[in-house]
Backbone as JSON, one array per atom type, in Angstrom:
{
  "sequence": "MATATRPFISSRPSARGGFRPAVFVGGLGLLIAVGYAAASVLGALSAPDHFDRTTIGGSLTVEVDAAGPVVVYVEASRAVLLAELALTVTDASGREVVVDAYGADLRYDRAGGLGTAVGSFDAEAPGRFQLDSAAPLGTIAIAVGPDIGTELQAAIGRAGLVAGIGLLAGLALAAFEAARAR",
  "N": [[95.45, -80.23, -116.61], [94.57, -77.17, -116.19], [93.13, -74.81, -114.16], [91.39, -71.86, -113.77], [91.6, -69.13, -111.37], [89.46, -67.37, -109.15], [89.84, -64.29, -107.65], [89.13, -63.42, -104.26], [86.61, -61.69, -103.1], [84.82, -59.69, -101.03], [82.05, -58.46, -100.07], [81.27, -57.33, -97.58], [82.63, -54.71, -95.27], [85.52, -53.5, -94.33], [86.29, -54.07, -90.97], [87.9, -51.86, -89.97], [87.94, -49.3, -91.17], [84.95, -48.92, -90.37], [83.91, -48.15, -88.02], [84.72, -45.51, -87.72], [82.98, -43.23, -88.89], [80.86, -43.65, -86.58], [82.42, -42.82, -84.32], [82.98, -40.61, -85.07], [80.82, -38.93, -85.02], [79.81, -39.61, -82.71], [81.58, -38.34, -81.44], [81.26, -35.57, -82.41], [78.83, -34.9, -81.26], [79.33, -34.61, -78.91], [81.12, -32.65, -78.74], [79.2, -30.51, -79.93], [77.45, -30.36, -78.07], [79.22, -29.54, -75.8], [79.99, -27.17, -76.52], [77.45, -25.75, -76.54], [76.59, -25.78, -73.97], [78.83, -24.44, -73.3], [78.24, -21.89, -74.05], [75.29, -21.38, -72.88], [76.1, -21.55, -70.35], [77.52, -19.25, -70.15], [75.52, -17.16, -70.97], [73.72, -16.84, -69.11], [75.17, -16.2, -66.78], [76.04, -14.1, -67.59], [73.45, -12.66, -67.41], [72.83, -11.23, -64.94], [73.47, -8.38, -65.79], [71.24, -7.26, -66.66], [69.5, -6.79, -64.7], [67.27, -5.34, -62.74], [67.77, -2.69, -60.75], [68.2, -0.93, -57.58], [69.66, 1.03, -55.15], [69.77, 0.37, -51.88], [66.94, 0.84, -49.43], [65.77, 2.57, -50.58], [63.25, 2.73, -53.74], [61.82, 0.52, -55.86], [60.47, 0.06, -59.11], [59.45, -3.0, -60.79], [59.33, -4.14, -63.91], [57.28, -7.33, -64.52], [57.68, -9.68, -66.92], [56.36, -12.22, -67.5], [54.31, -14.91, -65.34], [55.55, -16.12, -62.42], [58.34, -17.42, -60.76], [60.36, -14.77, -59.28], [63.4, -13.15, -58.3], [65.28, -12.09, -56.02], [68.21, -10.2, -55.63], [71.16, -9.25, -53.39], [73.69, -6.8, -53.93], [76.31, -6.62, -52.25], [79.2, -5.94, -50.3], [79.42, -7.42, -48.15], [78.09, -9.85, -46.49], [74.36, -9.81, -46.55], [71.3, -10.39, -45.2], [67.68, -11.37, -46.0], [66.12, -10.39, -44.04], [66.95, -8.19, -42.75], [66.73, -6.06, -45.0], [64.42, -4.9, -45.1], [61.94, -5.42, -46.5], [59.49, -4.5, -48.83], [57.21, -5.96, -50.75], [54.76, -5.34, -53.71], [51.91, -5.6, -55.76], [50.65, -4.96, -58.71], [48.34, -4.27, -58.26], [48.4, -2.91, -55.73], [48.59, -5.2, -53.48], [50.09, -6.84, -51.06], [53.11, -8.89, -51.6], [54.19, -11.82, -50.53], [57.38, -12.19, -49.81], [59.98, -14.97, -49.78], [62.55, -16.3, -48.18], [65.35, -16.88, -50.18], [65.84, -20.16, -51.23], [69.22, -21.43, -51.56], [72.71, -21.36, -52.24], [73.44, -19.2, -53.92], [75.35, -17.11, -56.19], [76.53, -14.45, -57.76], [79.34, -12.67, -59.53], [80.31, -9.37, -59.4], [81.03, -5.99, -60.51], [81.86, -3.83, -57.84], [80.93, -5.9, -55.79], [79.48, -8.77, -54.84], [77.23, -10.56, -56.19], [74.21, -12.16, -54.31], [71.8, -13.93, -53.96], [68.88, -13.29, -52.2], [66.03, -13.7, -51.74], [62.93, -14.67, -52.69], [60.01, -13.79, -55.05], [56.59, -15.01, -55.54], [55.06, -13.98, -58.76], [52.23, -13.66, -59.75], [50.68, -13.13, -61.9], [51.97, -11.37, -64.82], [53.22, -7.87, -64.76], [53.72, -4.84, -62.96], [55.52, -4.51, -60.44], [56.4, -3.06, -57.21], [59.21, -2.48, -55.06], [59.79, -2.12, -51.89], [62.5, -0.46, -49.87], [63.44, -0.21, -46.72], [65.71, -0.46, -45.09], [68.65, 0.78, -43.51], [71.03, 1.01, -45.07], [72.97, 1.93, -46.85], [75.11, 1.88, -49.56], [74.81, -0.37, -50.01], [73.18, -3.05, -53.03], [69.78, -3.71, -54.07], [68.9, -6.1, -56.7], [67.01, -7.09, -58.93], [65.83, -9.85, -60.72], [65.22, -12.57, -62.92], [65.59, -16.27, -61.8], [68.67, -17.2, -61.79], [70.45, -19.55, -61.38], [68.15, -21.63, -61.67], [67.92, -21.38, -64.77], [71.0, -21.75, -65.07], [70.95, -24.68, -64.23], [68.82, -25.92, -65.85], [70.35, -25.37, -68.43], [72.59, -26.87, -68.5], [70.98, -29.39, -68.36], [70.21, -29.58, -70.65], [72.36, -29.74, -72.3], [73.44, -31.99, -71.48], [71.39, -33.51, -72.15], [71.91, -33.26, -74.89], [74.31, -34.32, -75.73], [73.88, -36.73, -75.01], [72.47, -38.03, -76.78], [74.11, -37.74, -79.15], [76.33, -39.66, -78.11], [74.38, -41.8, -78.0], [73.7, -42.05, -80.92], [76.15, -42.86, -82.24], [76.95, -44.76, -80.98], [74.54, -46.77, -81.77], [75.43, -46.35, -84.52], [77.83, -47.54, -84.59], [76.92, -50.11, -83.88], [75.41, -50.88, -85.85], [77.69, -51.21, -87.86], [79.36, -53.42, -87.03], [77.27, -55.38, -86.75], [77.1, -55.62, -89.46], [79.87, -56.11, -90.58], [79.98, -58.76, -89.99]],
  "CA": [[94.72, -79.13, -117.04], [94.81, -75.63, -115.45], [91.87, -74.15, -113.54], [91.77, -70.74, -113.34], [91.13, -69.48, -109.9], [89.31, -65.49, -108.98], [90.03, -63.56, -106.42], [88.23, -63.31, -103.36], [85.84, -60.26, -102.94], [83.82, -59.71, -99.84], [81.21, -57.51, -100.07], [81.32, -56.78, -96.12], [83.44, -53.42, -95.39], [86.42, -53.43, -93.43], [86.04, -53.4, -89.08], [88.84, -50.74, -89.29], [87.24, -48.3, -91.77], [83.66, -48.31, -90.41], [83.88, -47.41, -87.13], [85.45, -44.36, -87.8], [81.58, -42.65, -88.89], [80.9, -44.04, -85.42], [83.2, -42.12, -83.57], [82.92, -39.12, -85.74], [79.0, -38.78, -84.58], [79.84, -39.58, -81.43], [82.59, -37.34, -81.08], [80.94, -34.39, -82.6], [77.89, -35.13, -80.43], [79.72, -34.33, -77.68], [81.85, -31.13, -79.03], [77.84, -29.65, -79.82], [77.1, -30.18, -76.32], [80.08, -28.57, -74.7], [79.79, -25.71, -76.95], [75.91, -25.34, -76.05], [76.83, -25.58, -72.44], [79.65, -22.92, -72.64], [77.54, -20.77, -74.33], [74.49, -21.05, -71.77], [76.26, -20.94, -69.43], [78.0, -17.54, -70.14], [74.45, -16.42, -71.1], [73.08, -17.01, -67.71], [76.24, -15.43, -66.13], [75.46, -12.24, -68.19], [71.92, -11.96, -66.8], [73.18, -10.14, -64.18], [73.69, -7.33, -66.31], [70.34, -6.86, -66.85], [68.92, -6.88, -63.69], [66.45, -4.09, -62.52], [68.31, -2.53, -59.45], [67.75, 0.19, -56.63], [70.7, 1.22, -53.56], [68.65, -0.35, -50.31], [66.7, 2.09, -48.66], [65.0, 3.38, -52.07], [62.39, 1.91, -53.96], [62.19, -0.16, -57.5], [59.39, -0.72, -60.08], [59.89, -3.64, -62.24], [57.98, -4.8, -64.72], [57.74, -8.75, -65.05], [56.72, -10.21, -68.39], [55.81, -13.76, -67.15], [53.96, -15.42, -64.26], [56.39, -17.01, -62.02], [59.13, -16.63, -59.43], [61.45, -13.64, -59.13], [64.94, -13.54, -57.52], [65.95, -10.71, -55.49], [69.33, -10.6, -55.32], [71.79, -8.24, -52.81], [74.88, -6.91, -54.15], [77.39, -6.05, -51.3], [80.67, -6.59, -50.31], [79.53, -8.45, -47.17], [76.71, -10.74, -46.42], [73.59, -9.34, -45.95], [70.03, -11.06, -44.49], [66.47, -10.83, -45.95], [65.62, -10.0, -42.86], [67.8, -6.93, -42.57], [66.31, -5.67, -46.27], [63.22, -4.4, -44.13], [61.62, -4.86, -47.86], [57.99, -4.5, -48.85], [56.89, -5.8, -52.32], [53.16, -5.12, -54.04], [51.78, -5.99, -57.03], [50.13, -3.56, -59.42], [46.57, -3.54, -57.25], [48.55, -2.78, -54.27], [48.35, -5.98, -52.85], [51.68, -7.05, -50.54], [53.09, -9.99, -52.28], [55.36, -12.31, -49.86], [58.98, -12.6, -49.94], [60.52, -15.92, -49.26], [64.16, -16.66, -48.38], [66.0, -17.81, -50.92], [67.02, -21.64, -50.29], [70.26, -21.97, -51.99], [73.16, -20.54, -52.22], [73.62, -18.69, -55.5], [76.08, -16.01, -55.95], [77.95, -13.94, -59.11], [80.12, -11.74, -59.36], [79.89, -7.71, -60.49], [81.96, -5.05, -60.15], [81.44, -3.28, -56.65], [80.52, -6.55, -55.11], [79.25, -9.97, -54.85], [75.73, -10.57, -55.51], [73.37, -13.12, -53.65], [70.22, -14.19, -54.05], [68.25, -13.68, -50.4], [64.71, -13.84, -51.71], [62.23, -14.59, -54.08], [58.47, -13.58, -54.61], [56.18, -15.68, -56.71], [54.7, -12.95, -59.64], [51.05, -14.77, -59.88], [50.46, -12.85, -63.14], [52.78, -10.26, -65.53], [52.6, -6.58, -64.63], [54.39, -3.93, -62.07], [55.77, -4.57, -58.92], [57.0, -2.12, -56.47], [59.58, -2.98, -54.5], [60.38, -0.58, -51.12], [63.29, -0.86, -48.7], [63.71, 1.22, -45.58], [66.97, -0.24, -44.21], [69.41, 2.32, -43.65], [72.24, 0.22, -45.07], [74.24, 2.75, -47.02], [75.25, 1.89, -50.82], [74.23, -1.93, -51.01], [72.11, -2.42, -54.0], [69.24, -4.56, -54.21], [68.57, -6.25, -57.89], [65.8, -8.07, -59.09], [65.5, -10.81, -61.87], [64.81, -14.03, -62.94], [66.63, -17.21, -61.01], [69.84, -17.92, -62.76], [70.74, -21.0, -60.53], [67.3, -22.35, -62.55], [68.4, -21.27, -66.04], [72.06, -22.74, -65.21], [70.6, -26.04, -64.06], [68.33, -26.41, -67.42], [71.33, -25.21, -69.81], [73.33, -28.24, -68.14], [70.15, -30.62, -68.5], [70.0, -29.76, -72.13], [73.57, -29.91, -72.91], [73.75, -33.42, -71.23], [70.63, -34.69, -73.09], [72.7, -33.26, -76.61], [75.42, -35.45, -75.36], [73.41, -38.26, -74.83], [71.66, -38.05, -78.13], [75.4, -37.55, -79.77], [76.61, -40.84, -77.88], [73.61, -42.86, -78.56], [73.63, -42.41, -81.77], [77.37, -42.99, -82.38], [76.88, -46.4, -80.71], [74.04, -47.01, -82.74], [76.28, -46.65, -85.52], [79.0, -48.94, -84.19], [76.57, -51.35, -83.49], [75.18, -51.3, -87.27], [78.68, -51.52, -88.46], [79.57, -54.08, -86.5], [77.01, -56.65, -87.49], [77.68, -55.61, -90.72], [81.25, -56.72, -90.61], [80.02, -59.88, -89.48]],
  "C": [[93.91, -78.38, -116.3], [93.13, -75.34, -115.46], [92.22, -72.64, -113.58], [91.14, -70.07, -111.79], [90.84, -67.83, -109.75], [89.32, -65.32, -107.84], [88.75, -63.6, -105.55], [87.7, -61.73, -103.06], [85.09, -60.32, -102.45], [83.21, -58.22, -100.2], [80.42, -56.74, -98.57], [82.79, -55.54, -96.23], [84.23, -54.34, -94.31], [85.89, -53.05, -91.89], [86.61, -51.67, -89.49], [88.2, -49.34, -89.78], [85.18, -48.0, -91.2], [83.2, -47.88, -89.32], [84.39, -46.16, -87.08], [84.11, -43.4, -88.15], [81.08, -42.3, -87.25], [81.31, -42.97, -84.15], [83.09, -40.94, -83.77], [81.44, -38.29, -85.05], [79.31, -39.04, -83.22], [80.45, -38.25, -80.56], [81.91, -35.57, -81.25], [79.23, -34.38, -81.75], [78.26, -34.0, -79.36], [80.37, -32.9, -77.77], [80.35, -30.1, -79.43], [77.99, -29.32, -78.62], [77.72, -29.29, -75.59], [80.24, -27.33, -75.21], [78.31, -25.24, -76.51], [75.98, -24.78, -74.7], [77.31, -24.77, -72.24], [78.61, -21.97, -72.83], [76.4, -20.23, -73.37], [74.99, -20.87, -71.14], [77.04, -19.73, -68.98], [76.56, -16.88, -70.78], [73.83, -15.88, -69.47], [73.99, -16.22, -66.84], [75.99, -14.28, -66.31], [74.04, -11.49, -68.04], [71.98, -10.92, -66.08], [72.77, -8.82, -64.3], [72.37, -6.52, -67.02], [69.42, -6.67, -66.06], [68.24, -5.42, -63.78], [67.52, -3.95, -61.1], [68.03, -1.44, -58.67], [69.24, 0.11, -55.48], [69.23, 0.79, -52.5], [68.51, 1.05, -49.95], [66.14, 2.86, -49.5], [63.97, 2.16, -52.28], [62.54, 1.89, -55.67], [60.84, -0.71, -57.89], [59.98, -1.38, -61.21], [58.81, -4.35, -62.7], [58.51, -6.45, -65.2], [56.97, -9.02, -66.42], [55.95, -11.46, -68.29], [55.58, -13.96, -65.68], [54.98, -16.49, -64.0], [57.11, -16.64, -61.15], [59.95, -15.32, -60.0], [62.12, -13.66, -58.12], [65.16, -12.09, -56.8], [67.13, -10.81, -54.69], [69.72, -8.9, -54.63], [73.32, -8.0, -53.38], [75.67, -6.42, -53.38], [78.93, -6.78, -51.07], [80.86, -7.52, -49.05], [78.3, -9.32, -47.38], [75.47, -9.77, -45.88], [71.69, -10.44, -46.34], [69.05, -10.82, -45.36], [65.95, -9.83, -44.98], [66.02, -8.34, -42.98], [67.66, -5.98, -43.96], [65.27, -4.84, -45.35], [62.13, -4.36, -45.99], [60.09, -5.93, -47.9], [57.73, -4.72, -50.51], [55.23, -6.3, -52.59], [52.82, -5.07, -55.02], [50.83, -4.55, -57.86], [48.9, -3.24, -59.04], [46.97, -3.03, -55.75], [48.96, -3.83, -53.06], [49.92, -6.3, -52.07], [52.12, -8.26, -51.16], [54.26, -10.59, -50.9], [56.44, -12.68, -50.35], [59.31, -13.85, -49.21], [62.13, -15.99, -48.75], [64.57, -17.39, -49.25], [66.5, -19.18, -50.55], [68.13, -22.04, -50.61], [71.17, -21.01, -51.97], [73.77, -20.03, -53.79], [74.28, -16.99, -55.39], [76.7, -15.44, -57.57], [78.34, -12.82, -58.7], [79.93, -10.15, -59.79], [80.98, -6.99, -59.83], [81.42, -4.08, -58.99], [80.8, -4.46, -55.67], [80.39, -8.18, -55.37], [77.72, -10.16, -54.72], [75.28, -12.23, -55.09], [71.88, -12.9, -53.1], [69.78, -14.09, -52.47], [66.97, -13.66, -50.37], [64.33, -14.01, -53.1], [60.95, -14.52, -53.55], [57.58, -14.75, -55.59], [55.16, -14.51, -57.08], [53.6, -13.93, -60.21], [50.33, -14.17, -61.22], [51.78, -11.66, -63.44], [52.4, -9.1, -64.63], [53.88, -5.9, -63.88], [54.14, -4.27, -61.19], [56.31, -3.62, -58.3], [57.84, -2.77, -55.42], [60.35, -1.68, -53.29], [61.35, -1.45, -50.29], [63.8, -0.16, -47.63], [64.61, 0.52, -44.66], [67.62, 0.86, -44.19], [70.76, 1.24, -43.61], [73.35, 0.79, -46.17], [74.02, 2.53, -48.69], [75.24, 0.78, -51.41], [73.28, -2.02, -51.83], [71.43, -3.76, -53.84], [68.95, -4.97, -55.92], [67.5, -7.41, -57.88], [66.1, -8.83, -60.81], [65.0, -12.01, -61.96], [65.7, -15.24, -62.33], [67.57, -17.74, -61.78], [70.19, -19.39, -62.23], [69.32, -21.84, -61.46], [68.03, -22.46, -64.01], [69.68, -21.87, -66.21], [71.82, -24.26, -65.86], [69.86, -26.35, -65.55], [69.6, -26.14, -68.56], [72.23, -26.43, -69.58], [72.64, -29.39, -68.21], [70.09, -30.65, -70.1], [71.04, -30.13, -72.58], [73.9, -31.2, -72.84], [72.9, -34.48, -72.14], [71.55, -34.44, -74.56], [73.89, -34.19, -76.47], [75.16, -36.69, -76.07], [73.15, -38.83, -76.09], [73.09, -38.43, -79.03], [76.14, -39.38, -79.6], [76.33, -41.97, -78.18], [74.01, -43.14, -79.64], [75.14, -42.76, -82.82], [77.67, -44.57, -82.22], [76.15, -47.03, -81.36], [74.46, -47.26, -84.03], [77.28, -47.53, -85.7], [78.3, -50.22, -84.32], [76.07, -51.82, -84.81], [76.39, -51.58, -87.85], [79.11, -53.16, -88.27], [78.55, -55.52, -86.73], [76.88, -56.61, -89.23], [78.58, -56.05, -91.32], [80.58, -58.11, -90.27], [79.69, -61.02, -90.77]]
}
């Protein structure tokens, strides 16, 4: 007597095809993170184009939109220290604001010289601030703006977070597919 045999059909997916979505998700997360980081870094590096500036030996009125640190940069072909600027900063009420030396080495390239963070002051409230420099240093410029170092650190941190989420999602999907293949 002959018996009929049925072909074996598995309801489990093959492991080879099951991990492709995990690799895709992880790779996509990394690609998005790299693109985001590149765009953020380019944005931070173009920030000096929008800084308020004046030649040393002059004065500058800056409108600060939000309370917080404001950085004073020097744009020159040589190194200039904060003490050389003879810089005075006053707030809208005419009260003098303390300018501290900038605590790190932060530089950017700009036509005509190198921009270097030399000092910072704390804007306790939004408003106008007057910067006066009595130093006779010629055509060296003072630029005032946000701390681009902090912006770069935040951008890199956010990009790392996006990359981490993408990798974790890929690993979770890979673990799910491995468990399903058993």
